[in-house]
C-alpha positions as CSV (number, residue, x, y, z in Angstrom):
1,X,7.8,-48.0,-38.7
2,X,8.5,-44.3,-38.4
3,X,9.3,-42.8,-35.0
4,X,6.0,-40.9,-34.9
5,X,4.0,-44.1,-35.6
6,X,5.9,-45.8,-32.8
7,X,4.9,-42.9,-30.4
8,X,1.3,-43.1,-31.5
9,X,1.1,-46.8,-30.8
10,X,2.7,-46.3,-27.4
11,X,0.2,-43.7,-26.5
12,X,-2.9,-45.4,-27.9
13,X,-4.5,-46.1,-24.4
14,X,-4.2,-42.4,-23.6
15,X,-5.8,-41.4,-27.0
16,X,-8.7,-43.8,-26.4
17,X,-9.1,-42.4,-22.9
18,X,-9.4,-38.9,-24.3
19,X,-12.1,-40.0,-26.7
20,X,-14.1,-41.4,-23.8
21,X,-13.6,-38.4,-21.5
22,X,-16.9,-36.8,-20.4
23,X,-15.8,-33.4,-21.8
24,X,-15.0,-34.8,-25.2
25,X,-18.2,-36.9,-25.2
26,X,-20.1,-33.7,-24.2
27,X,-18.7,-32.0,-27.3
28,X,-20.1,-34.8,-29.4
29,X,-23.4,-34.9,-27.7
30,X,-23.7,-31.1,-27.8
31,X,-24.2,-30.7,-24.1
32,X,-21.6,-29.4,-21.5
33,X,-21.9,-27.4,-18.3
34,X,-21.4,-23.7,-18.9
35,X,-18.8,-23.6,-16.1
36,X,-16.7,-26.3,-17.8
37,X,-16.8,-24.5,-21.2
38,X,-15.7,-21.2,-19.5
39,X,-12.9,-23.0,-17.5
40,X,-11.6,-24.6,-20.7
41,X,-11.5,-21.4,-22.7
42,X,-9.8,-19.5,-19.8
43,X,-7.1,-22.1,-19.6
44,X,-6.7,-22.8,-23.3
45,X,-6.2,-19.1,-24.1
46,X,-3.1,-19.0,-21.8
47,X,-2.0,-22.5,-22.9
48,X,-1.9,-21.3,-26.5
49,X,0.1,-18.2,-25.4
50,X,2.6,-20.7,-24.1
51,X,2.5,-22.6,-27.3
52,X,3.4,-19.4,-29.1
53,X,6.4,-18.9,-26.7
54,X,7.6,-22.4,-27.5
55,X,7.4,-21.8,-31.2
56,X,9.6,-18.8,-30.5
57,X,12.1,-21.1,-28.8
58,X,12.0,-23.4,-31.8
59,X,12.9,-20.4,-34.0
60,X,15.9,-19.7,-31.7
61,X,17.0,-23.3,-32.1
62,X,16.5,-23.4,-35.9
63,X,19.5,-23.4,-38.2
64,X,17.8,-22.5,-41.5
65,X,15.5,-19.7,-42.6
66,X,13.1,-22.4,-43.9
67,X,12.7,-23.7,-40.3
68,X,12.4,-20.2,-38.9
69,X,9.7,-19.4,-41.5
70,X,7.8,-22.6,-40.7
71,X,7.6,-21.9,-36.9
72,X,6.8,-18.2,-37.6
73,X,3.8,-19.4,-39.8
74,X,2.6,-21.6,-36.9
75,X,2.6,-18.6,-34.6
76,X,0.4,-16.7,-37.0
77,X,-2.0,-19.7,-37.2
78,X,-2.5,-19.6,-33.4
79,X,-2.9,-15.9,-33.3
80,X,-5.3,-15.6,-36.3
81,X,-7.1,-18.9,-36.7
82,X,-7.2,-21.0,-33.5
83,X,-9.4,-18.3,-31.9
84,X,-12.4,-19.5,-33.9
85,X,-13.1,-22.7,-31.9
86,X,-12.9,-20.6,-28.7
87,X,-15.6,-18.3,-30.0
88,X,-17.8,-21.3,-30.7
89,X,-17.5,-22.4,-27.1
90,X,-18.0,-18.9,-25.8
91,X,-21.2,-18.6,-27.9
92,X,-22.5,-21.9,-26.4
93,X,-21.7,-20.6,-22.9
94,X,-23.2,-17.2,-23.5
95,X,-20.1,-15.3,-22.6
96,X,-17.7,-12.8,-24.3
97,X,-14.4,-14.2,-25.3
98,X,-12.5,-11.1,-24.1
99,X,-13.8,-11.6,-20.6
100,X,-12.1,-15.0,-20.4
101,X,-8.5,-13.8,-21.0
102,X,-5.7,-13.2,-18.6
103,X,-6.6,-15.8,-15.9
104,X,-4.0,-17.9,-14.0
105,X,-3.6,-21.4,-15.3
106,X,-5.2,-24.1,-13.2
107,X,-2.8,-26.7,-11.7
108,X,-3.0,-29.4,-14.4
109,X,-2.7,-26.8,-17.2
110,X,0.2,-25.1,-15.4
111,X,1.9,-28.5,-15.2
112,X,1.4,-29.0,-18.9
113,X,2.9,-25.7,-19.8
114,X,5.8,-26.2,-17.5
115,X,6.5,-29.6,-19.1
116,X,6.5,-28.2,-22.6
117,X,8.7,-25.2,-21.7
118,X,11.2,-27.4,-19.9
119,X,11.4,-29.8,-23.0
120,X,11.8,-26.8,-25.3
121,X,14.4,-24.9,-23.2
122,X,16.5,-27.8,-21.8
123,X,16.0,-30.4,-24.5
124,X,17.0,-30.6,-28.2
125,X,14.7,-30.0,-31.2
126,X,13.4,-33.5,-31.1
127,X,12.2,-33.2,-27.5
128,X,10.6,-29.8,-28.3
129,X,8.7,-31.3,-31.3
130,X,7.7,-34.4,-29.3
131,X,6.3,-32.2,-26.5
132,X,4.3,-30.1,-28.9
133,X,3.0,-32.9,-31.2
134,X,0.3,-34.4,-28.9
135,X,-1.8,-31.2,-28.9
136,X,-2.5,-31.0,-32.6
137,X,-2.5,-34.8,-33.0
138,X,-5.0,-35.5,-30.3
139,X,-7.3,-32.6,-31.4
140,X,-7.1,-33.8,-35.0
141,X,-8.2,-37.3,-34.0
142,X,-10.8,-36.0,-31.6
143,X,-12.3,-33.9,-34.5
144,X,-12.4,-36.9,-36.8
145,X,-13.8,-39.1,-34.0
146,X,-16.6,-36.7,-33.1
147,X,-17.4,-36.0,-36.8
148,X,-17.7,-39.8,-37.5
149,X,-19.4,-40.8,-34.3
150,X,-22.0,-38.0,-34.0
151,X,-22.2,-36.7,-37.6
152,X,-23.0,-33.1,-36.4
153,X,-25.0,-30.8,-38.7
154,X,-24.8,-27.0,-38.7
155,X,-27.4,-26.9,-36.0
156,X,-25.1,-28.7,-33.5
157,X,-23.9,-26.3,-30.8
158,X,-20.3,-27.4,-31.3
159,X,-20.4,-27.9,-35.1
160,X,-17.8,-25.2,-35.7
161,X,-15.4,-26.6,-33.1
162,X,-15.7,-30.1,-34.4
163,X,-15.4,-28.9,-38.0
164,X,-12.3,-26.8,-37.2
165,X,-10.4,-29.7,-35.7
166,X,-11.3,-32.2,-38.3
167,X,-10.3,-30.1,-41.3
168,X,-7.2,-30.2,-43.4
169,X,-5.4,-27.4,-41.6
170,X,-5.2,-29.4,-38.4
171,X,-4.2,-32.5,-40.4
172,X,-1.4,-30.6,-42.1
173,X,0.0,-29.2,-38.8
174,X,0.1,-32.7,-37.4
175,X,1.7,-34.2,-40.5
176,X,4.3,-31.5,-40.7
177,X,5.3,-31.9,-37.1
178,X,5.4,-35.6,-37.5
179,X,7.6,-35.4,-40.5
180,X,10.0,-33.0,-38.8
181,X,10.2,-35.3,-35.8
182,X,10.7,-38.4,-37.9
183,X,13.5,-36.7,-39.8
184,X,15.2,-35.7,-36.6
185,X,14.9,-39.3,-35.2
186,X,16.7,-40.7,-38.2
187,X,19.9,-38.9,-37.2
188,X,20.1,-39.6,-33.4
189,X,20.8,-42.5,-31.1
190,X,18.3,-44.5,-29.1
191,X,18.9,-42.5,-25.9
192,X,17.9,-39.3,-27.6
193,X,14.8,-41.0,-29.1
194,X,13.8,-42.2,-25.7
195,X,14.0,-38.7,-24.3
196,X,11.7,-37.5,-27.0
197,X,9.4,-40.4,-26.5
198,X,9.1,-39.6,-22.8
199,X,8.3,-35.9,-23.7
200,X,5.6,-37.1,-26.1
201,X,4.0,-39.5,-23.6
202,X,4.0,-36.9,-20.8
203,X,2.3,-34.4,-23.1
204,X,-0.4,-37.0,-24.0
205,X,-1.0,-37.7,-20.4
206,X,-1.3,-34.0,-19.8
207,X,-3.7,-33.6,-22.7
208,X,-6.0,-36.0,-20.9
209,X,-5.6,-34.1,-17.6
210,X,-6.3,-30.8,-19.4
211,X,-9.8,-32.1,-20.4
212,X,-10.3,-33.3,-16.9
213,X,-9.2,-30.0,-15.5
214,X,-11.8,-28.2,-17.5
215,X,-14.6,-30.7,-16.8
216,X,-13.9,-30.7,-13.0
217,X,-13.4,-26.9,-13.0
218,X,-10.1,-27.5,-11.3
219,X,-8.8,-24.7,-9.1
220,X,-5.8,-24.2,-6.9
221,X,-6.6,-25.4,-3.3
222,X,-5.8,-21.9,-2.0
223,X,-5.8,-18.5,-3.6
224,X,-2.7,-17.7,-5.6
225,X,-2.8,-14.2,-4.1
226,X,-2.3,-15.7,-0.7
227,X,-4.1,-14.9,2.5
228,X,-5.5,-11.4,3.0
């Protein structure tokens, strides 16, 4: 069994929980509160900015131009392609995408970003890859799950979102990261693999909490600007 398959088996309960989460179910059923959609896009815009930062750290940790080019390509994908599902959610919520940018991350999303940056900055390449992998992997499986379960047509309000995350581009991103992680795991000891496994499981847990954060419209208990 490859290392990535081992990780997927270990996280299966979390994946199944994500499929059953009310936000994900709402995507499939085509009905979600406007406030939840807006909260999701606000947080995900900043989350993806952090993802770009971490790809930059991966470039700094890379030893070959091939690896540098790979992570550079992934930065371009986020900047130029992954905005399309955001536009779909904004359209459903009746808001302008530009108006949802530049907001502070809610607590759970902030925790997720801090975890990924810590794994990237303080860990080795395996921990970095393991912390990143749950995002594309869970979204790929969500896309396939929703497409199979609900069989949306082009009239479905979230058809574009579901189609985007169930298409080959998302599949290839997941497979490429898995392959890189598996190759790394072949050359390290069990202690290093356990560190990467913990980074992966934490990111899976935080993927679930990200959906919950959006659905509950989670906010900080007090203003981040402090008392005035």
